[in-house]
C-alpha positions in Angstrom: -2.0 13.0 14.9 1.3 12.4 13.7 3.4 15.0 13.4 5.8 16.0 10.3 7.9 16.0 8.7 9.5 12.5 8.9 13.1 11.2 8.8 12.3 8.0 7.4 13.6 4.8 9.0 15.4 1.5 6.4 16.7 0.1 8.8 18.7 -3.0 7.8 16.4 -3.3 4.8 18.0 -5.8 2.3 16.2 -4.6 -0.6 14.7 -1.8 -2.0 10.8 -3.7 -2.2 11.7 -4.5 1.9 11.6 -0.7 1.9 8.2 0.1 0.3 7.0 1.2 2.8 9.3 4.7 2.9 9.2 4.9 -0.2 5.4 5.3 -1.2 5.8 8.0 1.6 8.6 9.6 -0.1 6.6 9.2 -3.6 3.1 10.8 -2.2 4.2 12.7 0.2 7.4 13.8 -0.5 6.4 17.5 1.2 6.7 15.5 4.5 9.9 13.8 3.7 13.2 15.3 5.6 16.0 12.1 4.7 16.5 8.9 5.3 18.1 7.2 8.2 20.1 3.6 7.5 21.3 1.7 9.3 25.3 -0.6 8.3 24.0 -3.3 5.7 21.2 -1.7 4.5 20.6 -2.8 0.4 18.0 -0.6 0.2 17.3 3.3 -0.9 14.3 5.8 -0.7 16.8 9.0 -2.9 16.2 10.7 0.1 18.8 12.7 1.7 20.9 10.5 4.6 21.2 12.1 8.0 22.0 11.5 11.3 19.1 11.8 14.1 20.7 15.1 15.0 21.0 16.2 11.2 17.5 15.7 10.7 16.3 17.2 14.2 18.2 20.5 12.7 16.5 19.7 9.3 13.1 19.8 11.3 12.2 16.3 10.7 9.0 15.6 14.2 9.2 11.5 14.2 10.7 8.9 13.0 8.8 6.4 10.4 9.7 2.7 10.4 9.8 2.7 6.8 10.4 -1.0 6.6 8.3 -3.8 5.8 9.5 -7.2 6.6 7.6 -10.9 7.1 5.7 -10.8 10.0 6.2 -7.1 10.3 8.7 -7.5 13.3 10.6 -4.6 15.2 14.4 -5.8 14.8 16.4 -5.9 18.1 19.1 -4.2 15.6 17.2 -1.2 15.3 16.2 -0.5 19.5 19.6 1.5 19.6 18.3 3.6 17.1 14.7 4.2 18.2 15.5 4.6 21.4 18.0 6.9 20.4 15.9 8.6 18.5 12.9 9.3 21.2 15.7 11.1 23.9 16.9 13.2 20.3 12.9 14.3 21.2 11.5 12.7 18.5 7.9 10.7 18.1 8.0 7.3 16.7 5.5 5.7 13.7 5.3 2.3 12.6 2.6 0.4 11.3 4.1 -2.8 11.8 2.3 -5.4 13.4 5.2 -5.8 16.3 4.2 -2.6 18.0 6.2 -0.3 18.9 3.8 0.6 22.9 4.8 -3.5 23.0 8.2 -2.7 23.4 8.9 -2.3 27.3 12.2 -0.2 26.1 10.2 1.7 24.1 7.1 2.4 26.3 9.5 3.8 29.1 11.9 5.6 26.9 8.9 7.9 25.4 7.0 8.4 28.9 10.4 9.7 30.5 10.7 11.4 27.4 7.5 13.2 26.3 7.2 11.6 23.8 4.4 9.6 21.0 4.2 6.3 20.1 1.8 5.3 17.2 0.6 2.4 15.9 -0.9 2.8 12.9 -1.6 -0.8 12.3 -4.2 -0.3 15.1 -8.3 -1.3 14.5 -9.6 1.6 16.0 -13.1 0.8 15.2 -15.7 -2.0 15.8 -16.4 -2.7 12.3 -19.2 -4.5 11.6 -19.5 -8.1 9.2 -20.6 -8.2 5.9 -23.4 -8.0 5.2 -23.1 -7.9 0.7 -25.5 -5.1 0.3 -25.6 -3.6 -2.5 -24.2 0.2 -1.9 -24.4 2.9 -4.4 -21.8 4.8 -5.7 -18.9 2.8 -7.6 -15.6 1.2 -6.9 -12.1 -0.1 -8.3 -9.7 -2.5 -6.6 -6.9 -3.5 -7.9 -5.6 -6.9 -7.6 -2.1 -8.5 -8.3 -0.1 -11.6 -9.7 1.8 -11.2 -6.2 2.3 -8.9 -3.1 3.4 -5.1 -3.7 3.6 -5.6 -7.1 2.4 -1.9 -7.5 -2.0 -2.1 -6.2 -1.6 1.2 -4.1 0.6 2.7 -6.5 -2.0 2.2 -9.1 -4.9 3.3 -6.9 -3.5 6.2 -6.0 -2.4 7.7 -9.5 -5.8 7.0 -10.2 -7.1 9.0 -7.4 -5.0 11.8 -8.4 -5.7 11.7 -12.2 -9.7 11.9 -11.7 -9.3 14.5 -9.3 -7.0 16.2 -11.7 -10.3 16.0 -13.9 -12.4 17.5 -11.6 -13.8 14.5 -11.0 -15.6 12.7 -7.8 -13.2 10.3 -6.8 -11.5 9.3 -3.1 -8.5 6.8 -2.2 -9.4 4.3 0.1 -6.3 2.9 2.5 -6.7 -0.1 3.6 -2.5 -0.5 4.8 0.3 0.9 6.5 1.8 2.9 3.4 -1.9 4.4 2.2 -2.4 5.1 6.3 0.1 6.7 6.3 0.2 8.3 3.3 -3.5 9.7 3.6 -3.8 9.5 7.7 -6.3 7.7 7.7 -8.1 3.9 6.3 -8.3 0.7 7.7 -5.2 -1.4 9.1 -7.6 -4.5 7.4 -4.6 -7.5 7.8 -4.9 -6.2 11.8 -8.7 -6.8 11.8 -10.2 -9.8 13.3 -10.9 -12.4 9.9 -14.6 -12.6 10.8 -14.7 -8.3 9.9 -12.6 -8.1 7.7 -15.0 -7.5 5.0 -17.0 -5.5 6.7 -14.6 -3.5 7.3 -14.2 -2.3 3.9 -17.8 -2.5 3.6 -17.4 0.8 6.4 -14.5 2.3 4.5 -16.7 2.4 1.8 -20.0 2.9 2.0 -22.8 5.3 0.0 -21.8 7.6 -1.6 -23.0 9.9 -5.5 -24.0 8.0 -8.0 -20.5 9.2 -10.5 -18.0 8.4 -7.4 -15.3 6.0 -7.4 -13.9 5.5 -4.5 -10.6 3.4 -5.3 -9.8 1.1 -3.2 -5.7 0.0 -2.4 -5.1 -3.5 -2.9 -3.3 -6.7 -0.7 -2.1 -9.6 -0.6 -2.7 -11.6 -3.9 -5.1 -14.0 -4.5 -1.9 -16.5 -5.4 0.3 -16.1 -2.3 -0.5 -18.5 0.3 0.3 -16.6 2.9 -2.0 -13.4 2.2 -4.4 -14.1 0.3 -7.1 -13.7 3.0 -7.2 -10.0 2.8 -7.6 -10.0 -0.9 -10.3 -11.7 -0.9 -12.1 -9.6 2.0 -11.8 -6.8 -0.6 -13.3 -8.0 -3.4 -15.7 -9.4 -1.5 -16.0 -6.6 0.6 -15.6 -3.8 -1.3 -18.6 -5.0 -4.2 -15.7 -3.2 -6.5 -17.6 -2.3 -10.2 -14.1 -2.4 -12.2 -11.1 -4.8 -10.9 -7.1 -3.6 -12.2 -4.3 -6.4 -13.0 -1.4 -5.2 -11.8 1.4 -7.2 -12.0 5.3 -7.4 -11.5 7.3 -9.1 -14.3 10.5 -9.0 -12.8 10.4 -11.6 -10.4 11.8 -14.6 -10.4 9.5 -16.1 -7.8 6.2 -15.2 -5.5 7.5 -12.4 -2.8 8.9 -14.5 -0.1 7.9 -18.0 -1.4 10.5 -19.3 -3.6 8.6 -22.4 -4.1 5.8 -20.4 -6.3 6.0 -18.5 -9.2 3.9 -15.7 -10.5 0.6 -16.5 -12.4 -0.5 -15.4 -15.4 -2.6 -12.0 -16.1 -4.9 -14.5 -17.6 -4.8 -17.1 -14.9 -5.5 -13.6 -12.5 -8.4 -12.7 -14.6 -9.9 -15.9 -14.5 -9.6 -16.5 -10.8 -10.6 -12.9 -9.3 -13.4 -12.1 -11.5 -15.8 -15.0 -10.8 -15.1 -14.0 -7.0 -15.7 -10.4 -7.9 -19.0 -11.5 -9.9 -20.0 -13.3 -6.3 -20.3 -9.6 -4.4 -21.0 -7.8 -8.0 -22.3 -9.5 -10.8 -21.6 -6.4 -13.0 -17.8 -7.0 -12.1 -15.3 -6.4 -14.9 -11.5 -6.1 -16.1 -11.2 -3.1 -17.4 -7.0 -2.8 -17.8 -3.4 -4.0 -16.3 -1.1 -1.8 -14.2 2.4 -2.9 -14.6 5.1 -2.0 -12.2 8.1 -1.1 -14.6 11.0 0.1 -12.4 13.1 -2.7 -13.9 12.8 -1.7 -17.3 14.4 0.6 -19.0 12.0 3.2 -21.4 12.8 1.1 -24.4 12.0 -2.4 -22.5 9.3 -1.3 -20.6 7.5 0.1 -24.0 7.4 -2.8 -25.4 6.2 -4.7 -23.1 3.2 -2.8 -22.6 2.4 -2.8 -25.7 2.9 -6.4 -25.9 0.6 -7.2 -22.8 -1.9 -4.4 -24.5 -1.7 -6.7 -27.7 -2.4 -10.4 -25.7 -5.0 -9.1 -23.0 -6.7 -7.2 -24.8 -7.4 -4.5 -22.1 -5.8 -0.9 -21.7 -2.8 -1.0 -20.2 0.3 1.4 -18.7 2.3 1.4 -15.8 0.6 4.5 -14.3 3.2 5.8 -12.0 5.8 6.0 -14.9 2.8 6.6 -17.7 -0.2 8.2 -15.4 -2.8 6.4 -15.9 -5.1 8.5 -18.2 -5.8 5.2 -19.6 -7.2 3.6 -16.9 -8.9 6.0 -15.6 -10.8 5.9 -18.9 -11.4 2.8 -18.7 -13.1 3.4 -15.7 -15.5 6.0 -17.6 -16.0 4.2 -20.2 -18.2 1.0 -17.9 
């Protein structure tokens, strides 16, 4: 178990999006967050109190969580001084990066000497099966995006919360580092061997009651040349009954790919739905989730109304407005 509360380490994150792990924990488990630690030059801020390690320790923090998701998931050498000092101060460390804490000899040595724990959440702990494509009972919803980091996880968490508030049967199924750190369990999908990715999603979303909905945390994008593979595994392994299209309209290009423009919502719909129907012929696109954090209130409402009219689908920002529109669309299936 990762001990709470957390001090969220933002390091030298170059922008807000790079701190998406920290922001996700802050937004969905604020009771677990004491403050944030930012190095010189950090351009991210998740709205928590800036703290030194000693201040965080005095405030009761138990674990320093690496809240940065950089390209390739690498532990920067520039972070090492702070992470070593954190271990010496008596903190455990937790990270969801591909570059594992336990594989860093200096961190491992200090952790052993101080009796502290290193938690790598992006390490598969189950021997997952190869997918068999057999139909499972229960219902499943998957958010698919025009790009990475457009709000797929927030959409699923918001829908799960709305359904539970209504007394309905619902589970959020985490498939990435942030979701696992928020919920405490899940499948680190992008660390699973490729042949077993779809099978791990089948394992994560087993047979259930006919009126139970699994909200599967989305990953990557079918249109992102770096990360499309994880999206395909979710689409086929998840066998979704419903797809939510997720979009962030202020992006100048695909995340990390300046030469690639974002696809339209129409292109996403027309690409994702036929692929989903391979595993579940009854799958439908039921709504659109838009991350309007880059817009003011009036501009956001105008964009949502125009998109809903154009696409003919319930459209909302589920974090800003609540997910009731999207949940109503699920229940209407």
